C-alpha positions as CSV (number, residue, x, y, z in Angstrom):
1,X,-3.2,96.7,103.8
2,X,-1.3,93.4,104.4
3,X,2.0,93.1,102.6
4,X,2.5,89.3,102.6
5,X,-0.2,86.8,101.8
6,X,-0.2,83.2,103.1
7,X,-1.1,81.3,100.0
8,X,-2.3,77.7,99.3
9,X,-1.2,76.2,96.0
10,X,-2.7,72.9,94.7
11,X,-1.6,71.1,91.6
12,X,-3.2,68.0,90.2
13,X,-2.0,66.1,87.1
14,X,-4.4,63.5,85.5
15,X,-6.4,63.2,88.7
16,X,-8.7,65.0,91.1
17,X,-7.5,66.4,94.4
18,X,-8.9,68.4,97.2
19,X,-7.1,70.6,99.7
20,X,-8.3,71.0,103.3
21,X,-7.1,73.4,106.0
22,X,-8.2,72.8,109.5
23,X,-11.2,70.7,108.5
24,X,-12.4,73.0,105.8
25,X,-12.2,72.1,102.1
26,X,-10.7,75.2,100.4
27,X,-9.7,74.1,96.9
28,X,-10.3,71.3,94.4
29,X,-8.2,70.7,91.3
30,X,-9.0,68.4,88.4
31,X,-8.0,68.0,84.7
32,X,-10.3,71.0,83.7
33,X,-8.7,73.2,86.4
34,X,-5.3,71.6,87.2
35,X,-4.0,74.4,89.4
36,X,-5.7,76.4,92.2
37,X,-3.9,79.3,94.0
38,X,-5.6,81.3,96.8
39,X,-4.9,83.2,100.0
40,X,-6.1,81.3,103.1
41,X,-5.6,83.6,106.1
42,X,-9.2,83.2,107.2
43,X,-8.8,79.4,107.5
44,X,-5.5,79.5,109.4
45,X,-5.0,79.3,113.1
46,X,-2.3,80.5,115.5
47,X,-0.2,77.4,116.5
48,X,-1.0,74.0,115.2
49,X,-2.8,73.7,111.8
50,X,-3.9,70.6,109.9
51,X,-3.1,70.6,106.2
52,X,-4.7,67.8,104.3
53,X,-4.7,66.5,100.7
54,X,-7.4,64.1,99.5
55,X,-6.6,62.4,96.2
56,X,-9.6,61.1,94.2
57,X,-12.1,62.6,96.7
58,X,-15.7,61.6,96.8
59,X,-18.1,64.1,95.3
60,X,-18.6,67.1,97.7
61,X,-22.3,66.2,97.9
62,X,-21.8,62.6,99.1
63,X,-22.8,62.1,102.7
64,X,-20.1,60.3,104.7
65,X,-22.5,57.5,105.7
66,X,-23.4,56.9,102.0
67,X,-19.8,56.7,100.8
68,X,-18.7,53.4,99.3
69,X,-15.5,51.7,100.6
70,X,-12.2,52.8,99.4
71,X,-11.0,51.0,96.2
72,X,-7.6,49.5,95.4
73,X,-6.1,51.3,92.4
74,X,-2.9,50.8,90.5
75,X,-1.0,54.0,89.5
76,X,-0.2,54.7,85.9
77,X,2.9,56.7,86.7
78,X,1.4,59.9,85.3
79,X,-1.0,61.0,88.0
80,X,0.3,63.3,90.7
81,X,-0.9,65.9,93.2
82,X,1.1,68.5,95.1
83,X,-0.1,70.8,97.9
84,X,1.9,73.8,99.2
85,X,1.4,76.4,101.9
86,X,3.5,79.3,100.8
87,X,4.5,82.7,102.2
88,X,5.8,84.7,99.2
89,X,8.4,87.4,99.6
90,X,7.0,90.9,99.4
91,X,6.1,91.8,95.9
92,X,7.0,88.3,94.5
93,X,4.9,85.6,92.9
94,X,3.4,82.8,94.9
95,X,5.7,80.0,93.7
96,X,8.4,77.9,95.5
97,X,11.2,80.0,94.0
98,X,10.0,83.2,95.5
99,X,8.4,82.0,98.7
100,X,9.0,80.3,102.0
101,X,7.3,76.9,102.0
102,X,5.5,76.4,105.4
103,X,4.0,73.1,104.5
104,X,3.8,70.6,101.7
105,X,2.2,67.3,100.8
106,X,3.2,65.4,97.6
107,X,1.7,62.4,95.9
108,X,3.4,61.0,92.8
109,X,3.2,57.2,92.8
110,X,5.3,55.2,90.4
111,X,3.6,53.1,87.6
112,X,2.3,49.9,89.1
113,X,2.2,51.1,92.6
114,X,-1.0,50.2,94.4
115,X,-2.9,52.7,96.5
116,X,-6.4,53.3,97.8
117,X,-8.9,55.9,96.5
118,X,-9.9,58.2,98.0
119,X,-6.5,58.6,99.5
120,X,-6.1,61.0,102.5
121,X,-2.8,62.5,103.3
122,X,-2.2,65.1,106.0
123,X,0.3,66.8,108.2
124,X,0.2,69.1,111.3
125,X,2.0,72.5,111.0
126,X,2.9,75.0,113.6
127,X,2.7,78.3,111.8
128,X,4.5,81.6,112.7
129,X,1.3,83.7,112.6
130,X,-0.8,85.6,115.1
131,X,-4.5,85.7,114.0
132,X,-7.5,86.1,116.2
133,X,-9.3,83.0,117.3
134,X,-11.9,82.6,114.6
135,X,-15.5,82.1,115.7
136,X,-16.0,79.0,113.6
137,X,-13.4,77.2,115.7
138,X,-15.6,77.3,118.8
139,X,-19.0,77.0,117.0
140,X,-21.0,74.0,118.4
141,X,-21.1,70.8,116.3
142,X,-24.3,70.6,114.3
143,X,-26.0,67.5,112.9
144,X,-28.0,67.6,109.7
145,X,-31.7,67.2,110.3
146,X,-35.0,67.8,108.5
147,X,-35.6,70.9,110.6
148,X,-32.2,72.3,109.8
149,X,-32.6,71.5,106.1
150,X,-36.0,73.3,106.0
151,X,-34.6,76.3,107.8
152,X,-31.7,76.7,105.4
153,X,-33.9,76.2,102.3
154,X,-36.4,78.8,103.5
155,X,-33.9,81.4,104.8
156,X,-31.6,81.3,101.7
157,X,-34.6,81.6,99.4
158,X,-35.7,84.6,101.4
159,X,-32.3,86.2,101.2
160,X,-32.2,85.6,97.4
161,X,-35.6,87.3,97.0
162,X,-34.6,90.2,99.1
163,X,-31.4,90.7,97.2
164,X,-33.2,90.7,93.9
165,X,-35.5,93.4,95.3
166,X,-32.6,95.6,96.4
167,X,-33.0,94.8,100.1
168,X,-29.6,93.3,101.2
169,X,-29.7,94.1,104.9
170,X,-30.9,90.7,106.2
171,X,-28.2,89.0,104.1
172,X,-25.6,91.4,105.3
173,X,-26.6,90.9,108.9
174,X,-26.0,87.1,108.5
175,X,-22.7,87.8,106.8
176,X,-21.4,90.4,109.3
177,X,-19.3,88.0,111.4
178,X,-17.6,86.6,108.2
179,X,-17.0,90.1,106.9
180,X,-15.4,91.2,110.2
181,X,-13.2,88.2,110.4
182,X,-12.0,88.2,106.8
183,X,-11.3,91.9,107.2
184,X,-9.2,91.2,110.3
185,X,-7.4,88.3,108.4
186,X,-6.3,90.7,105.7
187,X,-5.9,93.9,107.7
188,X,-8.8,95.7,106.2
189,X,-11.4,97.9,107.7
190,X,-14.5,95.9,108.5
191,X,-17.0,98.8,108.2
192,X,-15.6,99.7,104.8
193,X,-15.7,96.1,103.6
194,X,-19.4,95.8,104.7
195,X,-20.2,99.1,102.9
196,X,-18.5,98.0,99.8
197,X,-20.4,94.7,99.7
198,X,-23.7,96.6,100.3
199,X,-23.0,98.9,97.3
200,X,-22.0,95.9,95.2
201,X,-25.2,94.0,96.0
202,X,-27.4,97.0,95.3
203,X,-25.6,97.5,91.9
204,X,-26.3,93.9,91.0
205,X,-30.0,94.3,91.8
206,X,-30.2,97.5,89.9
207,X,-28.5,95.8,86.9
208,X,-31.0,92.9,87.2
209,X,-28.1,90.4,87.5
210,X,-29.7,88.5,90.4
211,X,-31.8,86.0,88.4
212,X,-31.4,83.0,90.7
213,X,-31.3,79.3,89.8
214,X,-34.4,77.6,91.3
215,X,-34.3,76.9,95.1
216,X,-35.8,73.4,95.2
217,X,-35.4,72.2,98.8
218,X,-35.0,68.6,97.6
219,X,-31.8,69.7,95.7
220,X,-30.2,71.3,98.8
221,X,-27.2,69.5,100.2
222,X,-25.6,70.4,103.5
223,X,-22.0,69.3,103.6
224,X,-20.6,69.2,107.1
225,X,-17.1,70.8,107.3
226,X,-14.9,72.3,110.1
227,X,-15.2,69.0,112.0
228,X,-19.0,69.4,112.0
229,X,-19.1,73.0,113.2
230,X,-20.2,74.4,109.9
231,X,-22.2,73.2,107.0
232,X,-21.7,74.2,103.4
233,X,-24.8,74.8,101.2
234,X,-24.5,73.1,97.9
235,X,-26.6,72.1,94.9
236,X,-26.8,68.5,93.8
237,X,-23.9,69.1,91.3
238,X,-21.6,70.4,94.0
239,X,-21.9,74.1,93.0
240,X,-22.9,76.8,95.6
241,X,-26.6,76.8,96.5
242,X,-26.8,80.6,96.2
243,X,-26.1,80.8,92.4
244,X,-27.6,82.9,89.6
245,X,-28.5,81.7,86.1
246,X,-25.9,82.6,83.4
247,X,-26.6,85.9,81.7
248,X,-26.5,86.6,78.0
249,X,-22.7,86.8,78.2
250,X,-22.4,83.5,80.0
251,X,-21.6,85.2,83.3
252,X,-22.8,83.5,86.5
253,X,-22.6,84.6,90.1
254,X,-22.2,82.2,93.0
255,X,-21.7,82.8,96.7
256,X,-20.3,79.9,98.8
257,X,-22.1,79.7,102.1
258,X,-20.6,78.0,105.2
259,X,-23.1,78.4,108.0
260,X,-23.9,77.7,111.6
261,X,-27.3,77.8,113.2
262,X,-27.9,79.3,116.6
263,X,-31.4,79.3,118.2
264,X,-33.1,79.2,114.8
265,X,-30.9,81.8,113.1
266,X,-28.3,81.3,110.4
267,X,-24.9,82.9,110.5
268,X,-22.4,82.8,107.6
269,X,-19.0,82.3,109.2
270,X,-17.0,81.4,106.1
């Protein structure tokens, strides 16, 4: 088990902000969720890494070619966003007082200061880590197309139906590369992780927890990430495409899917 976690910390005050690492959006903070803290080994590369902060981002489902021009905005002096990449000391909390700060981006304009929205800020970091070269880095760039859209809509609906019926193997096969790489990123055993996930999916099916939200192809949005090498499957409201209805206790399950397509087959890489 890994002893020290590389953690991303995003804070947003009276604004919305999104954190990106190597071309992949990993966290979004807003007034309803002003702080996000998560480990990011599986998005991190040996050598140069691009850390980026987008203040007032467009909706995740907005296609780049449909995005309106940036707007000129005057700061009110209360909005701010802060992004940190932290390496906490062993056994300590992930905050600046107990961690080594490997990268940071801050935005805190004075009242009356003009800026554009969305506002992109980024920096390149050379990190003292030694991870394998993740497969998504070398995946071919993919353009959205009606054929790709139809393939994703059909295949994800099939996975959902099979999961409900207690047949997770096709979904697990598509997830295998992701499971292997995330296990490597956190020094876990890949076979054990895959077995644990299989048991979890079977338990959810047995408990009848997999009552999915409708899979309407017209509502599927494919967001290109990782510099066009992956596409994230979203609903029109920006939530993960593979999501269940809320149960009687208000609990909802959602699986983010960042996919690539090779020769008509889908693979979940993140």
